[in-house]
C-alpha positions, 0 to 999 in steps of 0.5 A, spaced: 627 776 610 625 777 617 630 777 623 630 769 625 627 767 618 632 765 612 637 768 609 637 775 605 637 782 607 633 785 613 632 792 611 630 796 605 637 799 606 641 793 606 637 791 599 639 797 596 646 796 598 647 789 595 643 792 589 648 798 588 654 793 589 651 788 584 651 794 579 658 796 580 660 789 578 662 789 571 659 782 570 653 782 574 646 784 573 640 784 578 635 780 576 630 781 581 627 780 588 625 773 592 623 772 599 620 766 603 613 768 607 612 761 609 615 762 616 610 768 618 607 766 624 600 769 622 597 771 615 598 779 617 605 778 618 605 774 611 602 780 608 606 785 611 612 781 608 610 781 601 608 788 602 615 790 603 618 785 598 613 789 593 616 796 596 623 794 595 622 791 588 619 798 586 625 802 590 630 798 586 626 799 579 626 807 581 634 807 582 635 803 576 638 798 580 635 792 576 635 789 569 629 790 564 625 784 566 624 784 573 623 777 577 619 778 583 618 771 587 615 768 593 613 762 596 606 761 596 604 754 599 600 757 605 599 764 602 598 763 594 592 768 595 596 773 598 602 772 593 598 773 587 594 779 590 600 782 592 605 781 587 601 779 581 599 783 575 602 789 572 605 794 578 611 796 575 610 801 570 616 801 564 618 794 566 617 787 564 615 784 570 615 776 571 612 774 578 614 767 580 610 763 585 614 757 588 608 753 592 612 747 591 607 743 596 601 744 592 604 739 587 601 734 592 598 737 598 597 733 604 593 731 610 596 735 615 600 742 615 597 744 609 590 741 609 590 746 615 594 752 612 591 752 605 589 759 602 582 755 600 580 756 607 580 764 606 577 762 599 571 758 600 568 759 594 574 756 590 573 749 592 579 746 595 585 741 594 586 734 595 592 730 598 595 726 592 600 723 597 599 717 601 604 712 605 601 705 605 604 700 611 602 693 613 600 691 620 606 687 622 603 685 629 597 686 634 601 684 640 596 687 645 589 689 645 588 697 643 595 696 640 598 695 633 605 695 629 606 697 622 611 697 617 612 704 616 617 709 620 621 715 620 625 712 614 618 712 610 614 718 612 615 725 614 614 726 621 614 734 622 607 731 624 605 724 625 602 720 619 594 720 619 591 714 618 586 714 612 583 707 610 584 700 611 584 695 606 583 688 609 586 681 606 579 680 602 580 687 599 575 691 603 576 698 604 574 701 611 575 708 614 581 708 619 576 710 625 579 709 631 586 709 629 592 714 631 599 714 630 603 715 637 610 715 635 615 712 630 621 708 630 626 708 624 622 702 621 616 701 625 610 705 627 606 705 633 598 705 633 593 706 638 587 702 636 580 704 639 574 700 639 570 698 635 576 697 630 580 691 630 586 690 626 589 683 624 596 682 621 596 683 614 591 689 614 594 694 609 593 702 612 594 708 608 596 714 612 596 721 610 603 725 611 605 732 613 608 735 610 610 733 602 617 736 602 620 731 606 616 725 603 619 726 596 626 725 598 624 718 602 622 715 595 626 714 589 620 711 585 613 713 587 607 709 584 602 713 581 595 710 582 588 710 580 582 711 584 582 703 586 589 703 587 591 700 581 599 702 580 599 705 573 605 709 572 612 710 576 615 717 577 622 717 579 625 723 584 631 726 584 634 728 591 
């Protein structure tokens, strides 16, 4: 890790000291090295951290302080291209190397943080990811012009960033883009919407919201519906948190 980041050794010397302590313990074997580059402020900082992770792994192998199969693991939701380029492949001669990518947010992606930070921006020829999670909420009230309340709050959606209105389902089933809508704040169980012309909302309308970010969405829903393109529910997934 880096100063101010998450747990872990901050220097090569610290990593070697921990590895030597493990080697001296009769019932322990060091399996490998893991880190998390997701707190890096820039891509260059993430790359430098991954380079250090690789360098530490090589040093541990050179000192015979790690097991026969060496595990090296990093995050990757925002940097999976850098992780695979730096830690993937066969770069540890004489050892079986297993690289583990822990890019959990890529399971569902999102319409906020990871849409902006996805590595596909650096790999334009590879396409992109589509967000698989949306929170639907009903319009509860339109008490004044330009303002609406919906039944979605902090208990329902992550709020690292405010939810992003995506589309509106009218009471007659019509689907419209959510142009002119913006979430301004969330209470525990309510969301406040700014409504700009020409969009008009009515109580009972349903709005789909993109979320940011997925790691704080799964724990709010013990059961998550799986839907087809027309939003027909076909399956229910149980979560465990």
